[in-house]
C-alpha positions in Angstrom: 59.6 31.3 -198.0 57.2 33.3 -199.7 54.4 31.8 -201.6 55.4 33.6 -205.1 55.4 32.4 -208.8 58.3 30.8 -208.2 56.8 28.3 -205.4 53.9 28.1 -207.2 55.9 26.7 -210.3 57.3 24.4 -208.6 54.4 22.7 -207.3 52.8 22.7 -210.3 56.2 21.1 -211.7 55.7 18.0 -209.1 52.5 18.0 -209.4 52.7 17.4 -213.6 55.8 14.9 -213.0 53.6 13.3 -211.0 50.5 12.8 -213.2 52.1 13.4 -216.5 51.6 10.1 -217.3 51.5 8.0 -221.1 47.7 7.1 -221.8 47.7 3.6 -220.6 48.8 4.7 -217.1 46.5 7.5 -217.2 44.0 5.3 -217.7 44.8 2.6 -215.2 45.1 5.5 -212.6 42.0 7.0 -213.3 40.2 3.3 -212.9 41.7 3.2 -210.1 40.1 6.2 -208.7 36.9 4.4 -209.9 37.6 1.6 -207.8 38.7 2.4 -204.8 35.4 5.0 -204.4 37.2 7.9 -204.9 35.3 9.1 -207.8 31.7 7.8 -208.3 31.1 5.9 -212.0 27.3 6.6 -211.1 27.9 10.2 -211.3 30.7 10.5 -213.3 31.5 9.2 -217.4 34.5 8.3 -218.7 34.7 11.4 -220.6 34.1 13.5 -217.6 36.8 11.8 -215.7 39.2 12.1 -218.1 38.4 16.1 -218.4 38.4 16.2 -214.1 41.7 14.7 -214.3 42.9 17.2 -217.3 41.2 20.0 -215.0 43.1 18.9 -211.7 46.6 19.9 -213.1 45.4 23.0 -214.3 45.9 25.7 -211.7 43.4 27.9 -214.0 40.2 25.4 -213.6 38.3 25.4 -210.6 38.4 21.6 -210.0 41.4 20.0 -207.8 42.5 16.6 -206.8 42.1 15.8 -203.0 45.0 14.8 -200.6 43.5 11.6 -200.3 43.7 11.1 -204.1 47.3 11.9 -204.8 48.6 10.2 -201.8 46.7 6.8 -203.2 47.6 7.7 -206.9 51.6 8.0 -205.2 51.0 5.2 -203.3 50.1 2.6 -205.5 51.5 3.7 -209.0 55.0 5.0 -207.1 54.6 8.8 -208.5 55.9 10.5 -205.4 57.2 13.4 -207.0 54.8 16.1 -205.6 55.1 14.3 -202.0 59.1 14.9 -202.6 59.0 18.2 -203.6 56.3 19.2 -200.4 59.1 17.7 -198.3 61.9 19.6 -199.7 60.2 22.4 -199.4 59.3 21.9 -195.8 63.5 21.7 -195.2 62.9 18.1 -194.9 65.5 15.2 -196.2 63.5 12.4 -197.2 64.9 8.6 -198.0 62.9 5.6 -198.8 62.8 3.1 -196.1 64.0 -0.5 -196.7 60.9 -3.1 -197.0 62.8 -5.0 -194.4 63.4 -2.1 -192.1 59.4 -1.3 -192.6 58.9 -4.7 -191.5 60.8 -4.8 -188.3 59.4 -1.5 -187.2 56.0 -3.0 -187.7 56.7 -5.7 -186.2 58.1 -4.1 -183.2 54.9 -1.8 -183.5 52.7 -5.0 -182.8 54.3 -6.1 -180.5 54.5 -2.8 -178.1 50.6 -3.0 -178.9 50.1 -6.8 -177.5 52.1 -5.8 -174.4 50.0 -2.8 -173.7 46.8 -4.6 -174.4 47.5 -7.5 -172.3 48.8 -4.9 -169.0 45.1 -3.5 -169.6 43.8 -7.2 -169.3 45.7 -8.0 -167.0 44.8 -4.9 -164.9 41.0 -5.1 -165.8 40.8 -9.0 -165.1 42.3 -7.7 -161.0 39.5 -4.9 -160.8 36.7 -7.6 -161.7 38.1 -9.9 -159.7 37.9 -7.5 -156.8 34.5 -6.3 -157.7 33.1 -10.2 -157.6 34.7 -11.1 -154.0 32.6 -11.0 -151.3 33.7 -8.2 -148.8 35.4 -9.7 -145.9 35.2 -7.0 -142.7 37.7 -8.5 -140.0 35.7 -8.4 -136.3 38.5 -6.9 -133.7 37.1 -7.7 -130.5 37.4 -5.1 -128.0 38.8 -7.1 -125.3 41.1 -9.5 -126.4 40.2 -13.0 -125.8 36.7 -13.9 -125.3 34.1 -12.7 -127.9 32.3 -9.6 -127.3 29.1 -9.9 -126.4 26.5 -6.8 -126.5 23.7 -7.9 -124.4 23.3 -10.6 -121.4 21.9 -13.9 -121.5 20.5 -13.4 -118.0 19.4 -9.5 -118.3 15.6 -8.6 -118.8 14.8 -8.4 -122.7 18.3 -9.6 -123.1 19.5 -6.6 -122.9 
């Protein structure tokens, strides 16, 4: 798909669908960006933040929203229009996963992680036990029966 004016208009329309909200919601969204550390309240006044918000929606300006900002806003305020447009443009069919299905998937991930962790711990404990165990060297006599002697008791000098 070429990146032409139609593609650009679709993206801008999705951005506006996500961010063109009533004044109260816009205020809450901007405050959220401050509260979550996306925007710095020490360097950005409220009026400057509103201007930045508006500039981020204007393609002729040099100020843009960061992906993390848009993602966080979409998640917190249930404004998914831009991401749905991206998925459609990429050819994906998106469906919202029900909460219980998501919960079950997360529980399964936790069980898998705990199983892998337990296996790793077991292997590490076994290796530590092997490192801590005294080395045993089995003596095998050359002639079965009597123990092997390297010197004779009656030889001069012990040899």
